[in-house]
ZAMARGU-4260 file (C-alpha; in steps of 0.2 Angstrom, whole numbers, plus 5000, padded with zeros to 4 digits):
<rodrens>
0) 4708/5023/4644 | 4718/5025/4658 | 4728/5043/4662 | 4743/5048/4661 | 4754/5043/4676
5) 4764/5056/4685 | 4777/5052/4699 | 4792/5062/4706 | 4805/5057/4723 | 4814/5069/4731
10) 4831/5062/4743 | 4828/5072/4759 | 4839/5075/4774 | 4838/5066/4790 | 4829/5082/4800
15) 4814/5087/4807 | 4814/5102/4795 | 4812/5089/4779 | 4794/5085/4785 | 4787/5103/4781
20) 4797/5099/4763 | 4788/5083/4759 | 4772/5091/4763 | 4776/5107/4752 | 4782/5095/4738
25) 4769/5085/4737 | 4754/5095/4741 | 4760/5107/4727 | 4761/5093/4712 | 4745/5086/4718
30) 4740/5105/4712 | 4746/5104/4698 | 4739/5086/4693 | 4723/5091/4697 | 4720/5082/4710
35) 4704/5086/4721 | 4707/5096/4737 | 4702/5085/4747 | 4712/5070/4741 | 4727/5081/4741
40) 4724/5083/4760 | 4725/5065/4764 | 4738/5063/4754 | 4751/5074/4761 | 4743/5070/4779
45) 4749/5050/4775 | 4766/5059/4767 | 4770/5068/4784 | 4764/5053/4795 | 4777/5041/4787
50) 4790/5053/4787 | 4788/5056/4803 | 4789/5039/4808 | 4804/5035/4798 | 4812/5050/4805
55) 4805/5044/4825 | 4811/5026/4824 | 4819/5022/4806 | 4840/5022/4804 | 4844/5035/4787
60) 4849/5026/4768 | 4865/5028/4767 | 4867/5041/4761 | 4859/5051/4780 | 4844/5053/4769
65) 4826/5049/4768 | 4818/5044/4750 | 4800/5052/4747 | 4790/5049/4737 | 4775/5049/4726
70) 4764/5042/4709 | 4750/5044/4705 | 4741/5036/4690 | 4720/5032/4688 | 4713/5041/4704
75) 4726/5035/4717 | 4743/5042/4721 | 4757/5030/4730 | 4767/5038/4742 | 4783/5030/4748
80) 4795/5036/4764 | 4812/5024/4763 | 4825/5023/4777 | 4837/5011/4782 | 4826/5001/4791
85) 4823/4999/4813 | 4825/4984/4824 | 4805/4984/4824 | 4791/4984/4808 | 4779/4997/4803
90) 4764/4993/4811 | 4749/5000/4816 | 4747/5002/4839 | 4731/5005/4850 | 4737/5018/4860
95) 4733/5024/4877 | 4719/5038/4879 | 4732/5046/4886 | 4746/5043/4876 | 4755/5059/4866
100) 4761/5047/4852 | 4758/5031/4843 | 4743/5036/4833 | 4754/5040/4815 | 4749/5023/4802
105) 4733/5022/4810 | 4727/5039/4804 | 4739/5029/4790 | 4725/5017/4790 | 4711/5026/4791
110) 4714/5036/4774 | 4727/5025/4765 | 4716/5009/4754 | 4731/5001/4760 | 4746/5001/4766
115) 4763/4989/4767 | 4780/4988/4769 | 4794/4982/4756 | 4810/4979/4759 | 4825/4975/4744
120) 4844/4974/4756 | 4848/4987/4767 | 4830/4997/4762 | 4813/4997/4770 | 4799/5007/4762
125) 4784/5010/4769 | 4771/5016/4755 | 4751/5021/4758 | 4739/5019/4741 | 4725/5037/4742
130) 4711/5039/4730 | 4715/5055/4723 | 4702/5059/4712 | 4705/5076/4699 | 4692/5090/4703
135) 4677/5092/4693 | 4683/5095/4677 | 4704/5093/4679 | 4709/5109/4682 | 4716/5112/4701
140) 4702/5117/4713 | 4694/5132/4711 | 4697/5134/4729 | 4709/5131/4745 | 4693/5130/4760
145) 4686/5113/4762 | 4666/5120/4763 | 4670/5130/4747 | 4672/5113/4735 | 4660/5099/4730
150) 4657/5083/4742 | 4671/5072/4742 | 4669/5052/4736 | 4664/5041/4743 | 4678/5028/4752
155) 4681/5011/4749 | 4686/5000/4761 | 4702/4999/4769 | 4711/4982/4765 | 4724/4975/4773
160) 4740/4971/4761 | 4758/4968/4762 | 4764/4972/4746 | 4757/4985/4731 | 4743/4973/4722
</rodrens>
């Protein structure tokens, strides 16, 4: 029997301050849904990287906003950031050690089981699927300090993907 799915979406201003709002919203939702603490941290970081990239490299949606969404089902959460597109396609880079940026999608690639890009007309959505198991008792983790929580699950290898699979 599969677990019940949960989802949220929020339209945010096309502004750097939206990153903090998105991080707090997904953090609160995943904790409320009983997701294991370290998995919450991974999903929050992935949302932060995807949204930061959208704000840095892409145009806003026609409304002047960006959309951040997350959907949890069967021990995974798909996070997605939709924007008005850019002149280049999102891809992981290998920046020089002295570079100040360029690591965002590399971080996403490391933390996510898979990630990709969807195009729907003028809207570009960059998405990632992150393993998000529930805590052992199915409730919120008992501590916000990772060292006091039980060991995180072993991650499966990454898979390249161009769409949801």
